[in-house]
Structures are given as C-alpha cells and as structure tokens.
KEMARMI-414542 format. One record per residue (C-alpha): residue number from 1; x, y, z. Coordinates in steps of 0.02 Angstrom, whole numbers, plus 50000, padded with zeros to 5 digits. Each point is the difference from the previous one (the first is absolute). Example, Ala and Ser with C-alpha at 12.3 -4.5 7.8 and 13.67 -1.06 7.14 Angstrom:
// KEMARMI-414542
node gumar 1 | X 50615 | Y 49775 | Z 50390
node gumar 2 | X 50069 | Y 50172 | Z 49967
//
This chain:
// KEMARMI-414542
node gumar 1 | X 56079 | Y 55370 | Z 56328
node gumar 2 | X 50024 | Y 49919 | Z 49833
node gumar 3 | X 49861 | Y 49992 | Z 49877
node gumar 4 | X 49976 | Y 49823 | Z 49941
node gumar 5 | X 50032 | Y 49964 | Z 49816
node gumar 6 | X 49858 | Y 49974 | Z 49882
node gumar 7 | X 49918 | Y 49829 | Z 50021
node gumar 8 | X 50045 | Y 49868 | Z 49873
node gumar 9 | X 49857 | Y 49915 | Z 49913
node gumar 10 | X 50018 | Y 49829 | Z 50093
node gumar 11 | X 49851 | Y 49917 | Z 50084
node gumar 12 | X 50095 | Y 49892 | Z 50116
node gumar 13 | X 50052 | Y 50079 | Z 50167
node gumar 14 | X 50171 | Y 49974 | Z 50071
node gumar 15 | X 50001 | Y 49872 | Z 50138
node gumar 16 | X 50133 | Y 49925 | Z 50122
node gumar 17 | X 50146 | Y 49940 | Z 49896
node gumar 18 | X 50186 | Y 49989 | Z 50000
node gumar 19 | X 50106 | Y 50103 | Z 49889
node gumar 20 | X 50017 | Y 49930 | Z 49825
node gumar 21 | X 50102 | Y 50062 | Z 49859
node gumar 22 | X 49850 | Y 50003 | Z 49883
node gumar 23 | X 49922 | Y 50133 | Z 50119
node gumar 24 | X 50146 | Y 50115 | Z 49969
node gumar 25 | X 49937 | Y 50033 | Z 49826
node gumar 26 | X 49815 | Y 50027 | Z 50036
node gumar 27 | X 49918 | Y 50166 | Z 49967
node gumar 28 | X 49948 | Y 50017 | Z 50182
node gumar 29 | X 50188 | Y 49976 | Z 50053
node gumar 30 | X 50075 | Y 50119 | Z 49872
node gumar 31 | X 49873 | Y 50133 | Z 50042
node gumar 32 | X 50029 | Y 49994 | Z 50192
node gumar 33 | X 50188 | Y 50005 | Z 49984
node gumar 34 | X 49984 | Y 50159 | Z 49896
node gumar 35 | X 49883 | Y 50071 | Z 50128
node gumar 36 | X 50110 | Y 49952 | Z 50147
node gumar 37 | X 50156 | Y 50067 | Z 49909
node gumar 38 | X 49909 | Y 50168 | Z 49961
node gumar 39 | X 49951 | Y 50015 | Z 50181
node gumar 40 | X 50174 | Y 49958 | Z 50074
node gumar 41 | X 50068 | Y 50174 | Z 49979
node gumar 42 | X 49847 | Y 50077 | Z 50099
node gumar 43 | X 50047 | Y 49914 | Z 50171
node gumar 44 | X 50032 | Y 50117 | Z 50145
node gumar 45 | X 50173 | Y 49999 | Z 50079
node gumar 46 | X 49962 | Y 49870 | Z 50138
node gumar 47 | X 49926 | Y 49880 | Z 49871
node gumar 48 | X 50146 | Y 50028 | Z 49880
node gumar 49 | X 50125 | Y 49954 | Z 50138
node gumar 50 | X 49918 | Y 49826 | Z 50008
node gumar 51 | X 49926 | Y 49968 | Z 49823
node gumar 52 | X 50117 | Y 50102 | Z 49898
node gumar 53 | X 50143 | Y 49873 | Z 50021
node gumar 54 | X 49876 | Y 49855 | Z 49958
node gumar 55 | X 49941 | Y 50089 | Z 49850
node gumar 56 | X 50172 | Y 50047 | Z 49942
node gumar 57 | X 50057 | Y 49816 | Z 50016
node gumar 58 | X 49856 | Y 49949 | Z 49883
node gumar 59 | X 50016 | Y 50136 | Z 49868
node gumar 60 | X 50008 | Y 49921 | Z 49830
node gumar 61 | X 49956 | Y 49827 | Z 50075
node gumar 62 | X 49825 | Y 49980 | Z 49948
node gumar 63 | X 50006 | Y 49811 | Z 50027
node gumar 64 | X 50011 | Y 50012 | Z 50191
node gumar 65 | X 49905 | Y 49903 | Z 50126
node gumar 66 | X 49976 | Y 50138 | Z 50122
node gumar 67 | X 49939 | Y 50113 | Z 49860
node gumar 68 | X 49878 | Y 49862 | Z 49949
node gumar 69 | X 49939 | Y 49999 | Z 50176
node gumar 70 | X 49957 | Y 50181 | Z 50008
node gumar 71 | X 49925 | Y 49994 | Z 49829
node gumar 72 | X 49893 | Y 49850 | Z 50040
node gumar 73 | X 49939 | Y 50068 | Z 50166
node gumar 74 | X 49954 | Y 50168 | Z 49912
node gumar 75 | X 49914 | Y 49910 | Z 49861
node gumar 76 | X 49892 | Y 49890 | Z 50120
node gumar 77 | X 49952 | Y 50157 | Z 50100
node gumar 78 | X 49953 | Y 50100 | Z 49838
node gumar 79 | X 49899 | Y 49853 | Z 49935
node gumar 80 | X 49898 | Y 49996 | Z 50160
node gumar 81 | X 49980 | Y 50196 | Z 50001
node gumar 82 | X 50103 | Y 50021 | Z 50154
node gumar 83 | X 50111 | Y 50137 | Z 49927
node gumar 84 | X 49871 | Y 50134 | Z 49992
node gumar 85 | X 49988 | Y 50150 | Z 50119
node gumar 86 | X 49921 | Y 49952 | Z 50167
node gumar 87 | X 50037 | Y 49814 | Z 49992
//
C-alpha cells in the first residue's frame, strides 16, 4: 500500500469535477503523481502485467487525464481520511 503524500495546506476539499489543465500544476496533483510513480515498481507480477504497460505509456507524461483521475481519487480519499489502515 502506498503512503499518501503530505497534505497540502488547502482548506477546500476536492469535489466532483472534470479534468482541467489548471489542476495539473496543483500541489495535490504533483504530490500524488510522485507517490504513484514511486509505488509503481513495487507492484507484484500479476499487477505489473496489467498496470505496468499503462504506467510505461504514461512515463514522462505528467499532463495525462488518466493520471489525473488516479490522483484526484487518491486526493479525495486522503482528504476524507479513507487511506488510513482499517478504512
């Protein structure tokens, strides 16, 4: 399991939205893509068979809608305390 990045000092919680270019330079997005990138090599062999190709296709493409989706979901869960053990 990946450890969530340190929380940014924003008071507004992430809500339902579409991917916007302005999101791709926010601290929460940049923190999550680093966390996701650092965790990708830790995937077991079965998960690498599926997600390895996806991740390899996005390597170096930090402005990617799918990566934004993963980061937005992770941020929303982290904001609500749902990435803690036992949740």
